[in-house]
Backbone bond lengths (Angstrom), bond angles and torsions (degrees), N, CA, C in turn:
res aa  C-N    CA-C-N  psi(-1)  N-CA   C-N-CA  omega(-1)  CA-C   N-CA-C  phi
1 M - - - 1.464 - - 1.524 110.79 -
2 A 1.347 115.96 -40.22 1.462 119.13 -178.59 1.523 111.19 -64.26
3 K 1.359 116.20 -38.40 1.466 119.87 179.18 1.526 110.81 -64.19
4 D 1.330 117.03 -42.17 1.463 120.11 179.55 1.524 111.10 -62.32
5 D 1.336 116.86 -39.48 1.463 119.98 179.17 1.517 110.98 -65.26
6 E 1.334 116.82 -38.45 1.458 119.94 178.51 1.531 111.61 -64.17
7 K 1.345 117.22 -38.94 1.471 121.15 179.43 1.530 111.29 -64.39
8 T 1.326 116.40 -44.42 1.459 119.59 -179.29 1.520 110.92 -65.29
9 E 1.328 116.67 -39.08 1.463 118.79 178.95 1.522 111.39 -67.06
10 A 1.312 117.38 -37.94 1.460 119.99 179.17 1.519 111.53 -69.50
11 A 1.332 118.67 -34.77 1.460 121.77 -177.58 1.511 112.05 -76.71
12 A 1.324 118.05 -27.74 1.460 120.70 -176.38 1.516 109.64 -71.17
13 P 1.367 118.50 134.76 1.467 120.99 179.01 1.511 110.03 -75.73
14 P 1.315 117.94 159.04 1.466 120.03 177.31 1.519 110.89 -62.73
15 A 1.332 115.77 154.96 1.469 120.25 -175.13 1.512 111.77 -68.09
16 G 1.340 119.85 -31.43 1.458 122.23 -177.47 1.516 113.19 -71.73
17 E 1.348 118.84 -26.63 1.465 122.25 -177.76 1.532 109.33 -98.47
18 A 1.343 116.10 125.30 1.460 121.38 178.61 1.527 109.23 -103.07
19 K 1.326 115.83 146.33 1.462 120.07 179.10 1.528 110.08 -69.56
20 P 1.346 118.27 137.96 1.473 119.51 177.39 1.534 109.69 -69.05
21 P 1.298 117.19 139.94 1.480 118.96 179.26 1.519 111.83 -66.16
22 K 1.333 115.62 166.42 1.466 120.94 -176.65 1.528 111.57 -66.85
23 E 1.333 115.94 -34.17 1.465 118.47 -178.14 1.527 111.21 -62.95
24 E 1.333 116.02 -41.20 1.461 118.43 179.36 1.521 111.28 -64.42
25 K 1.316 115.62 -38.58 1.476 118.56 177.93 1.530 110.75 -62.20
26 E 1.338 115.99 -43.77 1.466 119.24 -179.57 1.527 111.30 -63.73
27 K 1.349 116.68 -39.96 1.457 119.45 178.31 1.520 111.28 -62.81
28 K 1.338 116.73 -42.27 1.454 119.91 179.24 1.520 111.36 -63.71
29 E 1.333 116.19 -39.27 1.462 119.68 179.13 1.534 110.92 -65.22
30 K 1.346 115.99 -39.91 1.459 119.17 179.48 1.524 111.11 -65.63
31 K 1.346 116.01 -41.12 1.448 118.96 178.32 1.522 111.37 -64.70
32 G 1.323 116.22 -34.06 1.457 119.92 -179.16 1.517 112.85 -69.12
33 K 1.322 116.88 -28.60 1.457 119.63 -179.35 1.530 109.99 -74.08
34 E 1.289 117.43 136.43 1.458 121.82 178.72 1.526 109.32 -86.59
35 K 1.345 115.36 140.84 1.461 120.53 177.62 1.522 110.04 -74.23
36 K 1.315 114.54 136.57 1.464 119.60 -178.65 1.524 109.28 -84.16
37 G 1.321 114.47 133.13 1.446 120.05 175.80 1.512 111.34 -88.12
38 P 1.333 117.69 178.68 1.474 119.82 -179.99 1.524 113.41 -61.39
39 Q 1.338 116.89 -34.42 1.466 118.80 179.54 1.528 111.18 -67.82
40 D 1.350 116.30 -37.68 1.467 119.32 177.84 1.524 110.96 -65.24
41 K 1.337 115.93 -38.69 1.459 118.88 178.50 1.521 110.91 -64.40
42 V 1.316 116.07 -37.55 1.460 119.62 178.27 1.526 110.53 -64.91
43 R 1.331 117.22 -38.47 1.463 119.96 178.68 1.524 111.27 -65.05
44 D 1.340 116.20 -33.81 1.462 118.90 179.39 1.521 112.59 -67.35
45 R 1.331 117.45 -22.15 1.456 120.41 -178.06 1.523 112.88 -79.13
46 G 1.298 116.59 -4.85 1.456 119.12 176.85 1.517 111.52 105.98
47 P 1.322 116.50 -176.80 1.468 119.83 -178.97 1.524 111.58 -65.54
48 V 1.322 115.66 146.25 1.455 122.42 -176.59 1.524 108.74 -113.99
49 D 1.338 114.53 135.71 1.457 120.42 176.75 1.536 109.07 -67.02
50 P 1.303 119.43 137.60 1.480 119.15 179.29 1.519 113.18 -61.12
51 N 1.350 117.85 -25.46 1.468 121.22 178.12 1.533 112.27 -94.28
52 F 1.323 116.00 17.94 1.470 119.91 -177.22 1.530 110.24 -67.34
53 K 1.342 116.25 137.11 1.468 122.67 -179.64 1.533 107.62 -103.41
54 Y 1.305 116.52 114.10 1.461 120.37 -179.05 1.532 111.92 -74.06
55 I 1.316 116.83 -28.24 1.475 122.11 176.89 1.517 107.38 -131.95
56 V 1.330 115.56 128.52 1.469 122.29 178.67 1.522 107.60 -114.28
57 R 1.318 116.33 130.46 1.462 122.25 -177.64 1.514 109.79 -99.22
58 L 1.351 115.35 115.27 1.461 121.21 177.94 1.528 108.67 -141.16
59 A 1.322 116.35 134.06 1.468 122.31 176.99 1.532 111.12 53.87
60 S 1.342 115.81 43.99 1.473 121.99 178.88 1.522 111.94 57.77
61 T 1.328 117.15 32.25 1.462 122.41 -179.08 1.524 108.67 -135.86
62 D 1.333 115.75 138.35 1.459 121.28 176.45 1.525 109.19 -87.19
63 L 1.330 116.82 122.74 1.452 122.68 -177.93 1.527 109.76 -109.60
64 D 1.332 115.61 142.44 1.461 121.59 179.79 1.523 109.16 -72.75
65 G 1.334 116.42 124.16 1.461 120.48 -176.93 1.512 113.99 -69.94
66 W 1.348 118.80 -17.67 1.459 121.39 -178.69 1.519 112.51 -80.22
67 R 1.316 118.25 -14.02 1.467 120.31 -175.04 1.528 110.56 -86.51
68 P 1.329 117.47 152.49 1.469 120.04 174.73 1.528 111.04 -63.77
69 V 1.319 115.10 162.84 1.465 120.08 -172.48 1.526 110.87 -60.87
70 M 1.336 118.23 -47.89 1.460 120.72 -173.88 1.531 111.44 -67.02
71 Y 1.333 117.74 -33.33 1.462 120.58 178.94 1.528 111.69 -83.02
72 A 1.323 117.24 -30.68 1.462 119.97 177.34 1.523 110.52 -68.34
73 L 1.342 117.33 -40.32 1.463 120.11 178.22 1.525 111.95 -66.30
74 A 1.337 116.56 -24.51 1.465 119.51 179.57 1.520 112.41 -69.85
75 D 1.333 117.67 -12.75 1.464 120.15 176.32 1.521 112.26 -74.86
76 I 1.319 117.81 -12.22 1.463 121.45 177.56 1.527 108.45 -79.70
77 K 1.337 116.59 135.61 1.459 121.06 178.08 1.521 109.60 -63.17
78 G 1.337 116.26 126.38 1.462 121.05 -179.86 1.511 114.25 95.19
79 I 1.345 117.43 -5.31 1.461 122.14 178.45 1.522 107.66 -117.96
80 G 1.326 116.34 127.46 1.453 121.29 177.84 1.517 111.50 -105.20
81 V 1.329 115.23 -171.97 1.462 119.61 -178.52 1.528 110.16 -67.94
82 R 1.316 116.90 -42.16 1.472 119.33 179.64 1.518 111.03 -67.28
83 S 1.325 116.92 -40.33 1.469 119.27 177.37 1.524 110.57 -64.33
84 G 1.339 117.03 -39.63 1.461 119.62 177.69 1.520 112.03 -63.84
85 A 1.338 116.75 -38.58 1.466 119.94 177.49 1.528 110.76 -64.97
86 M 1.337 116.85 -39.64 1.468 119.96 179.09 1.525 111.12 -65.60
87 V 1.343 116.89 -39.23 1.465 119.80 179.01 1.524 110.26 -65.67
88 A 1.327 116.91 -42.21 1.465 119.67 178.81 1.527 111.02 -62.95
89 D 1.337 117.13 -39.69 1.467 119.59 179.19 1.526 111.27 -67.98
90 L 1.340 117.18 -36.24 1.466 119.94 179.16 1.528 111.08 -64.87
91 V 1.318 116.78 -36.63 1.465 120.86 -179.43 1.529 110.91 -79.45
92 G 1.348 116.91 -25.97 1.455 120.34 -177.65 1.511 112.93 89.96
93 I 1.342 117.04 30.70 1.466 122.21 179.81 1.521 108.41 -109.76
94 D 1.326 115.81 142.93 1.451 120.34 178.26 1.537 109.78 -62.07
95 R 1.332 116.64 132.47 1.475 120.42 -177.82 1.522 112.03 -64.56
96 S 1.320 116.41 -36.69 1.465 120.70 -174.93 1.522 113.36 -84.20
97 L 1.325 117.69 -0.89 1.460 120.47 179.94 1.525 109.64 -74.27
98 R 1.321 116.40 138.52 1.461 119.49 178.53 1.517 109.83 -66.60
99 I 1.338 114.03 135.02 1.466 117.62 -174.25 1.528 111.54 -69.72
100 G 1.337 117.65 -20.81 1.462 120.02 178.21 1.516 113.34 -72.84
101 N 1.351 117.62 -17.59 1.458 120.97 178.92 1.519 112.81 -86.44
102 L 1.328 118.26 -3.69 1.462 120.72 179.88 1.514 110.05 -76.90
103 N 1.325 115.12 147.46 1.463 119.62 176.81 1.529 109.87 -85.82
104 D 1.313 115.46 177.46 1.470 120.32 -175.64 1.530 111.46 -64.38
105 E 1.318 117.39 -35.87 1.468 120.03 -179.51 1.528 110.95 -65.29
106 Q 1.323 117.88 -42.36 1.456 120.85 179.91 1.536 111.29 -66.99
107 I 1.328 116.69 -37.05 1.464 119.54 178.12 1.528 110.30 -66.53
108 T 1.336 117.19 -37.70 1.467 120.42 176.88 1.522 110.78 -64.74
109 R 1.325 116.98 -38.17 1.467 120.02 177.22 1.519 111.46 -67.06
110 L 1.331 116.61 -36.07 1.459 119.12 175.88 1.530 111.00 -63.05
111 Q 1.331 116.65 -42.20 1.463 120.32 179.16 1.525 110.65 -63.19
112 G 1.335 117.00 -41.00 1.469 119.72 177.37 1.520 112.18 -65.04
113 A 1.335 117.40 -38.51 1.465 120.13 178.25 1.527 111.30 -66.50
114 L 1.321 117.44 -35.13 1.465 119.78 176.04 1.517 111.11 -65.75
115 N 1.326 116.53 -41.30 1.466 119.37 -179.84 1.528 111.87 -66.30
116 D 1.344 117.87 -33.29 1.470 122.24 -178.96 1.526 112.54 -97.25
117 F 1.322 117.05 15.90 1.464 119.47 -177.14 1.529 111.59 -64.33
118 S 1.328 118.13 -33.63 1.468 120.89 179.83 1.527 111.70 -63.16
119 V 1.343 116.72 -29.35 1.468 121.03 -177.67 1.522 110.89 -86.42
120 N 1.332 117.36 -40.20 1.458 120.75 -173.14 1.525 113.21 -87.32
121 A 1.316 118.89 -23.99 1.465 121.53 -176.68 1.520 110.13 -85.73
122 P 1.334 117.83 153.67 1.472 119.98 175.93 1.527 110.93 -68.34
123 Q 1.320 115.71 163.87 1.462 120.18 -174.69 1.526 111.86 -64.58
124 W 1.334 117.24 -36.61 1.463 119.69 -176.97 1.521 112.70 -68.21
125 A 1.350 117.92 -16.93 1.463 121.31 -178.90 1.522 112.76 -90.42
126 L 1.339 118.14 -2.23 1.460 121.30 -177.80 1.532 109.79 -87.32
127 N 1.306 116.16 145.85 1.467 120.72 -177.50 1.520 113.32 -99.09
128 R 1.336 118.16 0.83 1.468 120.98 179.98 1.525 108.40 -135.84
129 Q 1.326 116.08 69.46 1.458 120.67 -177.76 1.523 109.78 -85.46
130 Y 1.336 114.99 135.01 1.468 123.27 -179.27 1.527 109.21 51.84
131 D 1.312 114.45 71.45 1.459 121.20 -177.48 1.526 110.84 -59.61
132 W 1.341 116.02 143.99 1.458 121.19 -174.19 1.525 112.08 -64.73
133 E 1.327 117.94 -35.46 1.462 121.21 -176.72 1.520 112.47 -86.62
134 T 1.345 116.33 -45.36 1.471 119.91 -174.45 1.524 113.25 -102.36
135 G 1.328 118.02 -21.65 1.460 120.22 -176.62 1.516 113.80 77.09
136 E 1.324 118.35 10.79 1.461 121.72 -178.00 1.527 110.17 -95.79
137 D 1.333 114.38 162.97 1.466 121.63 174.32 1.527 107.42 -99.38
138 K 1.319 116.36 118.80 1.462 120.35 -177.72 1.517 109.78 -145.76
139 H 1.330 114.31 167.57 1.463 121.47 179.28 1.518 107.99 -119.18
140 V 1.334 116.27 123.97 1.459 122.35 -176.13 1.528 107.98 -110.76
141 F 1.325 116.87 138.21 1.462 120.81 -179.30 1.515 108.39 -150.39
142 G 1.328 115.52 164.61 1.457 121.20 178.32 1.524 112.48 71.71
143 P 1.326 117.88 -147.49 1.470 121.12 179.93 1.526 112.85 -61.18
144 D 1.353 117.23 -29.97 1.469 119.59 178.81 1.526 111.13 -63.65
145 W 1.324 116.78 -34.31 1.473 120.15 179.08 1.527 110.42 -64.53
146 Q 1.326 116.91 -45.23 1.465 120.38 178.83 1.525 111.07 -62.98
147 L 1.335 117.42 -38.27 1.457 121.06 179.18 1.523 111.41 -65.95
148 E 1.333 116.96 -41.30 1.474 120.05 179.90 1.526 110.56 -65.99
149 I 1.313 118.38 -41.13 1.467 121.16 179.05 1.523 110.05 -62.66
150 R 1.328 117.14 -43.08 1.465 120.53 -179.97 1.527 110.82 -64.35
151 N 1.318 117.51 -39.91 1.463 120.54 179.08 1.528 111.27 -66.61
152 D 1.320 117.34 -38.95 1.465 120.11 178.49 1.524 111.33 -62.99
153 I 1.327 116.90 -42.86 1.462 120.15 -179.52 1.529 110.64 -66.87
154 N 1.316 117.03 -40.81 1.474 120.04 178.63 1.524 111.42 -65.11
155 R 1.348 117.16 -36.78 1.464 119.54 178.02 1.526 111.18 -66.50
156 M 1.334 117.34 -40.16 1.463 120.23 178.16 1.532 111.30 -65.70
157 K 1.329 116.83 -36.06 1.464 119.35 176.34 1.529 111.04 -67.23
158 K 1.318 116.04 -37.97 1.459 119.97 -176.29 1.521 111.72 -68.17
159 I 1.318 118.28 -39.64 1.470 120.93 -179.12 1.520 111.51 -85.78
160 R 1.362 117.27 0.85 1.463 122.92 176.64 1.519 112.33 59.00
161 S 1.315 116.59 42.12 1.457 120.07 175.32 1.532 109.13 -77.42
162 Y 1.342 115.78 169.48 1.466 119.64 -178.01 1.524 110.81 -60.78
163 R 1.324 116.40 -45.42 1.458 119.93 -179.99 1.522 111.07 -65.17
164 G 1.333 116.93 -36.94 1.456 119.76 178.15 1.518 112.70 -65.38
165 V 1.337 116.29 -40.87 1.470 119.74 178.63 1.521 110.42 -65.51
166 R 1.329 116.46 -40.24 1.467 119.59 178.58 1.528 111.14 -65.62
167 H 1.337 116.30 -39.45 1.463 119.32 176.13 1.528 110.41 -62.80
168 E 1.322 116.35 -42.13 1.462 120.59 -176.23 1.525 111.70 -65.45
169 S 1.330 116.76 -37.70 1.465 120.94 -178.82 1.522 112.55 -85.60
170 G 1.338 118.21 -3.35 1.454 121.31 177.32 1.518 113.81 76.13
171 K 1.327 118.49 26.16 1.459 122.05 -179.83 1.525 109.97 -105.05
172 K 1.320 115.10 171.29 1.457 119.83 -179.16 1.532 109.79 -68.67
173 V 1.334 115.52 145.86 1.457 121.20 -169.47 1.526 112.24 -105.13
174 R 1.316 118.18 -30.53 1.467 120.68 -167.31 1.520 113.54 -101.42
175 G 1.328 117.16 32.87 1.457 119.98 172.70 1.505 115.19 81.95
176 Q 1.335 118.34 14.78 1.457 119.36 178.65 1.525 110.16 -72.42
177 R 1.311 115.61 159.05 1.449 119.72 177.84 1.528 109.03 -77.04
178 T 1.327 115.91 145.24 1.463 121.06 -177.53 1.521 112.22 -121.64
179 K 1.338 117.65 2.66 1.465 118.98 -179.35 1.520 111.20 -71.13
180 S 1.324 116.79 -43.29 1.453 120.72 -175.56 1.521 113.07 -121.07
181 N 1.309 118.43 6.23 1.460 120.70 -177.28 1.521 109.51 -140.91
182 G 1.330 115.35 146.72 1.451 119.25 178.39 1.510 113.32 72.80
183 R 1.319 117.68 24.90 1.462 120.32 -179.33 1.516 109.03 -85.75
184 K 1.304 115.55 132.37 1.457 120.21 -179.78 1.519 108.67 -150.06
185 G 1.311 115.40 161.67 1.450 120.48 -177.18 1.517 111.16 113.30
186 L 1.340 115.60 -171.81 1.454 120.59 -176.74 1.521 112.27 -81.97
187 A 1.329 118.70 -33.06 1.466 121.80 -175.99 1.516 109.82 -85.89
188 L 1.336 116.55 73.55 1.451 122.21 179.19 1.523 109.29 -108.62
189 G 1.320 116.18 154.22 1.455 120.62 178.67 1.515 111.82 90.61
190 V 1.337 115.90 177.10 1.457 122.41 -178.50 1.516 108.37 -95.41
191 Q 1.327 117.01 127.61 1.455 121.66 178.51 1.516 109.57 -95.39
192 R 1.336 117.09 129.22 1.447 122.21 179.30 1.522 110.52 -78.93
193 G 1.356 115.12 166.84 1.460 120.14 -177.80 1.511 112.41 -62.74
194 A 1.345 117.71 -41.39 1.462 120.38 -179.49 1.521 110.97 -64.81
195 A 1.323 116.42 -40.80 1.461 119.54 179.74 1.521 110.86 -64.94
196 I 1.333 116.33 -38.70 1.467 119.73 179.03 1.522 110.45 -66.11
197 A 1.367 116.98 -43.75 1.459 120.44 179.52 1.527 111.21 -62.48
198 A 1.342 116.78 -41.90 1.459 119.88 179.17 1.525 111.14 -63.90
199 A 1.329 116.21 -38.92 1.464 119.40 178.82 1.527 110.95 -65.53
200 K 1.344 116.85 -39.47 1.463 119.77 178.34 1.527 111.11 -65.88
201 A 1.340 117.62 -42.13 1.459 120.63 179.32 1.524 111.16 -63.03
202 A 1.332 116.70 -41.72 1.464 119.86 178.44 1.522 111.14 -63.97
203 A 1.338 116.18 -38.35 1.462 118.80 178.67 1.526 111.10 -66.80
204 A 1.352 117.27 -39.00 1.471 120.48 178.96 1.525 110.99 -64.80
205 E 1.333 117.01 -41.92 1.462 119.92 177.77 1.528 111.40 -63.54
206 A 1.293 115.73 -39.88 1.468 118.72 179.14 1.524 111.03 -64.24
207 E 1.336 116.50 -40.33 1.465 119.92 178.88 1.525 110.78 -65.43
208 A 1.349 117.57 -41.94 1.462 120.96 179.17 1.525 110.91 -63.26
209 G 1.307 116.87 -43.22 1.456 119.95 177.58 1.512 112.44 -63.68
210 G 1.316 116.24 -36.45 1.453 119.03 178.22 1.515 112.45 -67.45
211 K 1.346 117.39 -37.55 1.467 119.93 178.58 1.522 111.67 -66.58
212 E 1.345 117.33 -40.36 1.464 120.06 -179.40 1.518 110.94 -67.39
213 G 1.296 117.92 -31.86 1.458 120.26 -175.91 1.505 114.28 -86.77
214 K 1.357 119.65 4.14 1.455 120.89 -179.04 1.528 110.66 -69.80
215 P 1.342 120.16 139.16 1.468 120.99 -178.06 1.518 112.79 -69.78
216 G 1.332 120.29 -31.15 1.459 121.99 -177.45 1.507 113.63 -84.70
217 D 1.300 119.07 -2.10 1.460 121.53 -177.54 1.517 109.78 -81.41
218 K 1.351 117.45 133.04 1.466 121.55 -178.47 1.515 110.84 -69.32
219 K 1.337 116.32 -40.06 1.453 119.57 -179.27 1.527 110.49 -63.60
220 G 1.316 114.63 -42.62 1.452 117.98 179.81 1.531 111.42 -64.56
221 A 1.354 118.44 -32.07 1.457 120.74 179.26 1.512 111.17 -78.55
222 A 1.352 118.64 -30.88 1.464 121.56 -178.40 1.513 111.16 -70.88
223 A 1.314 117.83 -33.64 1.457 120.10 -177.29 1.519 112.12 -62.87
224 P 1.338 121.49 -49.93 1.463 119.11 177.62 1.511 113.29 -65.06
225 A 1.366 117.71 -30.86 1.460 119.79 178.90 1.520 110.53 -66.56
226 A 1.346 118.00 -41.92 1.457 121.41 178.39 1.524 110.90 -64.39
227 A 1.298 117.08 -39.02 1.461 119.83 178.39 1.515 111.17 -65.07
228 A 1.321 117.13 -38.02 1.462 120.37 179.16 1.523 110.76 -67.69
229 G 1.364 117.53 -37.84 1.462 120.68 178.54 1.505 112.06 -66.43
230 A 1.328 117.76 -35.95 1.462 120.57 179.11 1.514 110.88 -69.85
231 A 1.304 117.70 -34.25 1.461 120.27 -178.10 1.515 112.96 -78.28
232 A 1.347 119.51 -20.75 1.462 122.02 -176.45 1.528 110.03 -71.01
233 P 1.371 121.83 144.10 1.485 124.09 178.99 1.524 111.00 -72.20
234 P 1.342 118.86 150.31 1.476 120.56 -179.61 1.512 110.17 -67.77
235 A 1.314 116.92 135.78 1.468 122.59 -179.81 1.522 110.75 -80.58
236 A 1.338 118.30 150.53 1.481 122.44 179.23 1.524 110.13 -68.06
237 A 1.337 115.53 140.96 1.469 120.48 -178.28 1.519 109.47 -68.27
238 A 1.308 116.63 130.55 1.468 120.89 -179.13 1.534 110.42 -83.55
239 K 1.328 117.25 145.98 1.467 122.01 178.55 1.516 109.42 -74.57
240 P 1.324 116.64 142.63 1.459 118.22 178.64 1.523 110.75 -70.46
241 A 1.265 115.59 149.00 1.468 120.47 -179.69 1.522 110.04 -72.38
242 G 1.344 115.40 161.10 1.462 120.14 -178.07 1.511 112.99 -60.98
243 G 1.303 116.31 -42.54 1.467 120.33 -179.13 1.494 111.93 -99.43
244 G 1.335 115.25 31.05 1.460 119.01 -174.82 1.513 111.10 -74.78
245 A 1.316 113.50 171.08 1.465 119.50 179.92 1.517 109.67 -74.26
246 K 1.298 115.68 156.34 1.455 121.67 179.61 1.522 109.17 -73.19
247 P 1.329 115.70 147.88 1.468 117.53 178.49 1.504 111.28 -68.72
248 L 1.304 114.64 152.73 1.452 120.86 -178.61 1.511 110.65 -74.51
249 G 1.340 115.14 161.21 1.466 120.57 175.65 1.511 114.46 77.54
250 G 1.338 119.79 13.56 1.466 122.21 178.00 1.497 114.43 70.78
251 A 1.327 119.39 13.48 1.462 121.70 -179.79 1.521 110.11 -73.99
252 K 1.299 115.67 143.94 1.454 120.75 -179.62 1.509 109.76 -76.93
253 P 1.323 115.58 143.08 1.449 117.47 178.73 1.515 110.25 -71.75
254 P 1.301 119.88 146.86 1.464 121.67 179.68 1.519 111.74 -66.71
255 T 1.344 116.35 140.53 1.481 121.99 179.26 1.518 108.89 -122.10
256 D 1.367 113.97 152.64 1.454 120.33 -179.93 1.521 113.03 -94.19
257 K 1.337 117.67 -1.53 1.464 119.94 -177.62 1.516 110.76 -75.84
258 K 1.332 116.55 140.91 1.462 121.15 178.48 1.529 109.18 -89.34
259 P 1.326 117.97 153.02 1.450 119.84 178.92 1.533 111.00 -67.57
260 A 1.356 114.04 161.83 1.471 119.66 -175.18 1.522 111.22 -68.13
261 D 1.319 119.16 -35.05 1.465 122.04 -179.81 1.511 111.30 -62.75
262 A 1.324 116.20 -31.11 1.462 119.32 -177.76 1.515 111.29 -67.75
263 K 1.417 117.82 -28.56 1.446 118.91 -179.84 1.538 111.62 -68.61
264 K 1.381 116.52 -39.85 1.454 120.07 -179.12 1.511 109.41 -67.75
């Protein structure tokens, strides 16, 4: 019993020192680990061929050389994973092979297979069936795909179709709901009744002020004229002319002669 008590006393930490929590330990461990740079990541991927191509240029698109052929080709606009697998099979290249390990001849064959994809692929795999202008079945990819999409949208806008009008106004085209999704702009959120009433009153005041300030409005022109007349000083009364008209109401005209009593 005495030995067991001695072991427990030796194992127990002093009362003044508290054990650091687990979170602090994890933070210290994370700080201790060095961040891996791009070169370290490349070393982790294994040995690299000296002729390895880090960027492969196909269909006016830069492809990552570390990716497999079928997934690297999917980075081209208009080419998907299945289309990339079909192109790799047509050329006779392993799908899982990294595209950066291919030589120049294999890359040229890949480019040729992409150009002839409309001829070698089945009709259901083409993305431009029964083209609007030519009526042919073809597959468009790369910059040509972006150009065809832009032309289609412009044509729909020009003929004022429903999809064209929706594209023009920036709203959803394919029947999605717009009450609670896809909301954008300044008027976001729910407006209360008081806020709506205040906005209407402010708009009415602005319209009234705009009407009064119009240059062609008679009321707007009369107001400054009346203000100018009130500010002008009163003019001195002019003397009536000798042959002037008689005053109205039978009143006698004023005379400068003094009465006879005043002379005495």
